[in-house]
N, C-alpha and C positions, 0 to 999 in steps of 0.2 A: 262601185256599191258604197265604199266608206265615204267617198266624196259627196254622195248624195244624201247622207244621214248626218255627217259629222257637224258638230257646231261651229259657228263663225267666230272669230277672235273676240268680237263684240259680246257674245254669248259666253264665252269661257271667262271674260273679265267680269261679266255680271255675276255669275256664279260664285267667282272668288270673292267678289265685294260683299256677298250676302254673310260671310263669315268674318267681317271685320267689326270689332265691338265699337260702340259708340265712345269716343274720346280716346281711341287706340292711338299711339305714336307709331306711324307708318311710313316706311320708305319703299317706293315703288321703282323697280328697275328701269333704265332706258329703254325706249321703244314699247312694244307690246304691253308690257306691265303698267305703263302709265294710263292706259285705258281703264283701269280698274277705278280710278279716282271719279269716273263719270257716273257710276253705278251704285253710289252708296244708298242703302236703303233709307226710305223716308223716315225722318226722326232720329237719325244716326249722323254724326259728323266726326270722322277721323281727323287726326292733325298730322298732316303730311310734311314729312322732312326730305330735304335734298342735300347730298353731300357737299354742294358747293356753298352751304351756309345759309340756308332759309328753312324756317319751321313755321307751319300754321298758314301756308299760302293758299290762295283760292284757285278757282279754275282757269282754264286758258281764256285770254280775252278774245273779243270778236276780231275777226281778221281785219286787219287796217288800223286797229286801236292799240298794238302792242307797244309795251315799253320795253325796249331790247335791254335795258339795265336790270329788268327783272326776268330772270330766266332760271330753270332747273338744271340739273346736272346734265341732262340731255340737249341742252341749249334751246328748250322749247320755251315760249313766253308763258309766264305765270301772271296772277294778280295778287294784290294784296287783300287781306281780311283784317278786321278788327283783332289786334293782337299779334299779327305777324311779326316775326323777329328775324334779324339779320345778324350774321356773325361770321367770323374768319372761318376758312374751311378747316383749319386745325382744331378748332372748337368744336365744328361739326363732327369729325371723326373722333374726338373724345366722347362725344355723345354716343356715338355708334359702339365704340369699343368699350365704354362704361356700361354697356347693357341696358341703355334707357330706351331702346325701340321695341315695341311690343310684336311688330310684325315686319317682315320684309318679304317681298313678293317679287320674284325675278322669272326670266325666261330661262330655257335650257336647252343644250344639245343632247345631253344624257343625263338621265338619274338612275343610280343604282339601287338595288333592294334594300341596301343597308343605309341608304340616305345621303350617299356621296353624290356631289354634284359637278358636272361639267357645263359651263356656260360661256366659255370664251375660247377663241382659236386664233392663232397667229398664221392660219393658212389663207388660201385665196379668198379675198374679201373680209378676212379678219381684222382685229386690231391687235397691236403688239403689246398689250398689257392686259392684265386681269382687271385693272381699276379697283373701285371701291367695293365691289362684289364680295371680295375675300374677306373683308372686314365685316360686311352686313351679315354673311352667312353664319360666321363664327360667334356674333355677338347679339343679334336680336333673338328675342325669347321665342319667337316661332318664324319658321321659314317655310314659305310656300312658292311653289313653281305652277306657272301657267304655260300650256305649251300644246302643240299639235300632238297626238298620241304617237304618230310615225313621222319619220322625215320625208321630204319630198320624193325620195326614192322608194318609200314604202318600209323602210328599216325602223324597227322599234327604238323609241327614245327611252323608254323605261326597259333596263337591262339588268343582267346579274352582276356585271361589273363595268364601270366605266372605262372606256379605251382611250378617251381624250384627256388633255389636261384637267386636273381637278381644280375647280374654284373652292371646294370646301369638303370636309371628311364628314360624314355621318350627321349633315346638319338639316336635311329636308325632313318635314314632318308630314306635308299634304301636297298632292300634285291634282291640278285642274287640267284635265285634257280635253280635246275636242270629242272624245267618246265615254270619259268616266271622271270619277273622282276617287282617288285612291291615297290612303294613308300609307306611311312608312312606319312599321311597328315591329320592334324586335328582330330587326334584320330581314322584314319581309314586306311585300307589298300586300295591303289588305284592301279589297275592293269595298268601297261604300256605297257608290251610286254608279249606274250606266244607263246609257240611251235604251230605251226599250226596243228600238229597232234593230239592237245587235245582240246576238246570243253570246252567252258566256263562252262557248267554244270559239266562236269568231273573235271576240275580244282578246281571249287568251293567245290566239294564234298571231295577234299583232302586238303581243307584249313579249319582251325578251327575257322574262324571269316569271316564276309561278304568281298567280294571283290567288291569294288566300281569301277566305271569307270566315268571318266570327258571328254571324247572324243574317238576317234578311238583308239583301241589297236592294236599295231603295231606287226608283226610276230617277234618272237625272232629266229634271224638268226646267226650261228656262223660257223666257219670254221671246217673241219675235223680235228681233232688234234690226 
């Protein structure tokens, strides 16, 4: 049933993009979070940052026209825009650690109700290091997560306490899932939006910690993508 109603990755990325302010300095995590850049609202332009030393880059080039000297941290081809800046990756991390990023959007294995984040693993298929995510989540002004609401096995990703290695402590402020939009507030999950097709009871059953509300819960409405 859940697979029939849940949002696609593109739709989750679209919803996250709607909350990025015009002119915000934004870092998008490797993989799924990179999709957020495709769905900026009309009239807004974020300034995207990548850890390997580029600021203000443009969209991916058309297939076959890539310049492989121009890549992001995920080794994806990017393009230049007027004002694109290039610099040493040490300077890039100085920007991160100096608190100059407005938003960081990452994927996740688990998010705890107090905002702890686990988004790396050294297990099968994992990578042997946390990478730049640890710096991003502790330094960006706002940290958001985009993720499926449950794992492939159906286990909750939103939990009381993370059981996997932590990327950051108390860092996540908002979670965009395939079923809902949830804030982390005062050590609790606070439900802001949910798909109309799922009941509160069913959503709670798929969430590993209590979902609080502090007002009306809006319908999570996204376009067909």
